C-alpha positions in Angstrom: 1.0 124.9 27.3 2.8 122.7 25.3 1.8 120.9 21.7 1.7 117.4 20.2 4.2 116.2 18.0 2.8 116.6 14.4 1.0 113.4 13.9 -2.2 112.2 11.7 -3.6 108.7 11.9 -2.1 108.2 15.6 -4.6 105.8 16.6 -7.1 103.1 15.9 -10.2 101.5 17.8 -10.0 98.4 19.1 -13.2 96.8 17.9 -13.1 93.8 19.7 -13.3 96.5 22.8 -15.5 99.3 22.3 -14.4 102.4 23.4 -10.5 101.4 23.6 -8.1 102.6 21.3 -4.4 101.7 20.6 -1.7 104.1 19.2 -0.2 103.2 16.1 2.2 106.0 16.3 4.2 107.3 19.1 2.7 110.8 20.7 5.3 113.1 22.1 4.1 115.7 24.6 6.5 118.3 26.0 5.3 118.9 29.5 4.8 122.3 30.8 6.1 125.0 28.2 7.8 124.5 24.8 11.5 124.2 25.6 11.0 122.7 28.8 12.5 119.6 27.3 10.5 117.3 29.7 8.5 115.0 27.4 5.9 112.3 28.1 6.3 109.8 25.0 3.4 107.3 24.4 4.7 104.2 22.5 3.4 103.0 19.7 0.9 100.0 20.6 -0.1 101.4 24.0 -4.0 100.9 24.6 -6.2 103.3 26.2 -9.7 104.4 26.6 -11.7 107.7 26.3 -14.4 106.5 29.1 -17.0 108.8 30.2 -20.1 107.7 32.7 -23.4 107.6 30.7 -24.8 110.3 32.8 -22.2 112.7 31.8 -22.2 112.0 28.0 -24.1 114.9 27.2 -21.1 117.1 28.3 -18.4 114.9 26.9 -19.1 112.7 23.9 -16.3 110.0 24.2 -16.0 109.8 20.4 -15.1 113.5 20.2 -11.7 113.4 18.6 -10.4 116.4 20.6 -10.5 114.3 23.7 -8.4 111.2 22.6 -5.0 112.5 22.7 -5.6 114.0 26.2 -7.1 110.5 27.5 -4.2 108.9 26.0 -1.6 110.9 27.8 -3.4 110.7 31.0 -3.7 106.9 30.7 -0.1 106.3 29.7 1.1 108.9 32.7 -1.1 106.6 35.3 0.6 103.4 33.9 3.7 105.1 34.6 3.0 105.6 38.2 2.2 109.2 38.1 -0.4 110.3 40.6 -3.9 111.3 39.5 -3.7 115.0 39.9 -0.3 115.3 37.9 -1.7 113.1 35.1 -4.6 115.3 35.5 -2.7 118.4 34.8 -1.1 116.9 31.3 -4.9 116.1 30.5 -6.1 119.6 30.9 -3.1 121.1 29.0 -3.6 118.8 25.9 -7.4 119.3 26.3 -6.4 122.9 25.7 -4.0 122.2 23.0 -6.9 120.7 21.2 -9.4 123.8 21.7 -11.7 122.2 24.0 -13.3 125.4 26.2 -12.3 126.1 29.6 -15.6 125.0 31.5 -15.5 121.8 29.9 -11.8 121.6 30.6 -12.3 122.1 34.4 -15.4 119.5 34.5 -13.6 116.8 32.7 -10.2 117.4 34.6 -12.1 117.4 38.0 -13.7 114.1 36.9 -10.5 112.4 35.9 -9.2 113.5 39.4 -12.1 112.5 41.4 -13.0 109.1 39.2 -12.2 106.2 41.2 -10.4 107.9 43.7 -8.5 105.6 46.1 
């Protein structure tokens, strides 16, 4: 499992677009394990969302800050052409790093893999 760079105040909500955020600092995520030297870097100014279908909000509150970095990494990976499963793997590892329980991680990861499957 990797870890985020040590940053605080890394994003801000986009009030004109509820549920959307913008990074105000870059996020660096080392993929796989510490020392792998494989990095996913989300640049400052990247827009992302923490979207949860209304019916699933009892399980995952989209305002929970433990989900935001994982959602940001996932959205950035997809914007860079990653496939849904690879982006979901980074999402799951990031949720784990933020202390999300195993069962909640599993449900959320399956959801991001199958949501809007094409």
